[in-house]
N, C-alpha and C positions, 0 to 999 in steps of 0.2 A: 503494500500499500503507499502510495508516495507521500510526501510530505505536505504537499498541495491538497490529497483528502485528508488527512489529519487534520490540518487546518479547520477548513471547511467543517470537520466532524466536531474541533472544540467551539467554533462559531454557533454551530447548531445547538450543542447541549447549552452554552450560553442561553442562546434565544428562549431553548424548552423551560431554562430553570430560574432564568434571571441571577446565575449568579454571577460575580466580575471582577472575582479576584484573578489577579494575572499569572499569578504562580501556578495557579489550580487548572487554568485554561493551558497554558504552557504546557502544562504536563502532560494533560490530555492531545495536544499536537504531537509530542514526542514519543509517545508508547504507541507502535503498532498493534492495534489487538489481538489480531490472529495468530501472533507469534505464542501467545498465551491459549491458546483454545484449540491444540491440537490441529492433526490435517482434517482441511475440508473433503467433502461439503459439510455445511454445518447446518443444523435446525436452529431455528431463532423464534423465539416469542415478541411479538408487537404487546404495547401495553392496552388491555383490554376496552373493550367501548364499554360506555355506561350499560350497565345490567349485563353485562358477560360474566361470567363463573369463572371461564377457562379462555385464554387468550390464545387465538389462533397460532398453530404452527405452520412455519414453510422453512421449506430448504435453500440454503444460499451455495454458490461455490464461488462466487466473485467475493476476497477479502474488503474492499469497499461498501460491501452490504451491510457488514460489521462494525461501520461507523455511522451507526443512527440510533436511534432508543431503542433499541431489543437486548432482549436476555439472549443467550446462547444456552442452547442445554448442554450440561456436560454428563449427565448421566439422567436418563428418563426415568427409568426405575424407581427412583427416588426423588422424582422432581426437582432435580438439583440443576441448577444455573448460574452461569456469567451473570450476576444482575445487570438491569439497563440504567445506564451510566445516567440517565435523565433521574433514577430515584437514589444513587450513593453521591451523586455530584453535588446536591446540598449536604448531605450529612458531610464528606468531605471538606467543604466551604467552611460549614460549621466548627471544624474542629481547629479554623486557623493555624495551621502549621507552617511553621516560618523554619527559614534555614537553618540548621544545625539543630534543630529538633530532635527528640526523643519518642518515639511513637511505638503503641503495640495494637497487631492488626489481628483480631481473631476471627478465626474462620475466612484464614487467606484464597482458600480455593485453590487456583492454577498460581496465582500470584499479579494476576493485571492491575488490581487498585492497589495492592502491597506496591509495584512498580512505580505507579502514580503515589505514592507516598514518598517513593525513592527518591524521585524528582522532585519534589518538596521540599524536603530537608537536606536534601544535596548531599556532598561527599562527606561533610565535616558530620552530619545528622546519623540518626539510629532508629531503624525499622526490625522491630521483631514480628515477623509473621506467623501466626500457628494454625495449623490445621489438623483436624482430628482426621480425616480421612487418608489411610496410608498411599495410594496412589494419588491423589491432588496435592497430597505434601510433597510426594516422590516429583512431581509435574513444575510444581512453586519452584521447590528446588533447583532445576534444570532451567526453566526460564527466568527465575531471579540471578544466577550466576554471575551474571556480568556485574551485579550492584553488590562492591564488598561492604555498604554501609547497609546491607537487609541478613537477618538471619533468619533460618528458616526453621521451625520447629513441627515435628508431629506429636499430636496428642492434644486431649481434651484442653482446651483453653481452659475452661472454666478452673480447671487444677493447678493452671500456671500465674505465680505469682507475678507480676510485669516489673515491680519496683518504682522509682521514680518516672512520671512519663509526665511530657508536656502536650499528650493528646493518645486519648484510646478511641481503635472502633471497633465495636463489636458486630461483624457481619454475619449474624443468624440471631434468629429470634427465641429473647429467652424470656421468662415470666416477671423478672425482677432483676435490678442492678445488684451485682454482688458486691459486697462490702469490699474486698480488696481491691476492685476498682476504683471506687470512688476513697481509698485510702492513699490508691498509687498516684493518683492526681496531682501536678504540681502547682502551687497556687496560680493563677491563672491559666493551668491546665482546662481542658474541654476534653470529655464523653460523648461517644454517640451511642446509644442501644436501642435495638426495635423490641419494644414489648408487645408482645403478641400472645394471642389465645388460639387453641385449634379451631377450625371450622370443617371439618371431614374431611380433607383432603390426605394422605400421608406424609408425615414429617414436615408439613405445613401449617406457619400460622400467618395471622390478620391481625394487625392493629397499626401501630404510630412509632415512628423513631423517637426517642428523648435525649433530647441535648440538655447536658448537665456542666455547668460553666463554674469549675471550683472558685472564688471569690475569697477577699479578706474578711466578710463578713458570713460565709455561709457556702450555701452550695445553689446557686441560681439553676433554674429548672423550667425549661419549654419545650412543648412537645411540635415537632414538624410539620405543618399543615398535611403533607401526601399523605394518605395511607399507604401501608406497606402491605405485600405478603412474600414472605420470605422463606428460606427453611432453618427447622429448627434447631437451635442448640440442646441435643438432648439432656446432657450435663446438667443446665441451668433451666429447668423445669420443676416447677412447684408446684401441687394440688391446691394449695391454701391460695399462693401465689394468683395463682390462673383464677380461681374464683374471684378474688378482690379484682382482678385487672377486669375480667368480662362485666362484672359488676359496674365499673368504674366508664368502661368503652361507653356502653352502655345510656350512663347518665348521660352525655354530650357537654360534661363539662372540662373536660381535657384541657381544652385552647383557654381556660383559666388559670393553667398551673403556672406560679412562678417560683417556686422553689423546690428545693428536696431536703427535709428535717430529718437526723438521723435521733435525735431528743428523745428520751420516752414523755410522752405528754398524752393527755386527752382526747382523741376523736372532737374536733370541733367544726362548727360550720365551713372554713375555710379549707378542710380535709378532704380532699377529692380522692386520694388512694391513700389508705392507712393500715399499716403493717406495723410487727413487733419492730422489723428492723428498720423503717424508713416510712416516711409519709411524704406525698406531693401532695405540695398546697399552694392555695391562692394567694397566701400571705407571701410578699417579697423576702428573700434571703436576708436572715439575721434579722427578722421581726422574731423568730421563737431561736432557742440554744439550738446547736447543730454538734 
């Protein structure tokens, strides 16, 4: 795929999502996506139309067709894909990654979005990419071998302690943010994690991505506005948290979330999802203990 095609691809992502980060758009323009997807032809999923449960599948053989807002099927038996750039780009943008940053990427798949992060942190930064699937982890290792700033680990990312990080991207659906992820954020560090509920498709959940920003006064939090359908992180799913999340999603009040609280407190009218370990609250960060 030519550099001109990739630059047009980055421009389309900007038009679709509204992101304006030059560093992120330059990374999309620099990375040939087809290098991370195995040999073609490829099966792709366009974003579903309104009312569609399952997006349409089509086969493409021209790498240029991967430079659009499509998910690419990696394993149809498990509904596993390389996700839509239109979904992932706002998540990457919310991380506010800078030159020299240290990033933890859980659920890296074949490594495409880890490569985007590697471009963003530059040669003096660090990206740890974790993948539970052995085959995908091996593929990511090979695809990312040109990036000395990237370390690929095979294993359940929920069991890995990230250590101090400027940014954490969880690229799989969970029912709750792990305490170790929140603890690992440096001051002004950012976490993006999709909180999802099961809805009938094996291994797949639906929900919204939560953006957490560790500020001096606590954890500011907001839900990104576009719903997500994503492969689940099996090690980070809990029945009680799933029940609470489902109730909160149905309430329609997630747009009012402003903070994540970690202190013990009695549930009040500002609590949008109140669990023992954390609470998503409509109050600003710092208005309660963290």
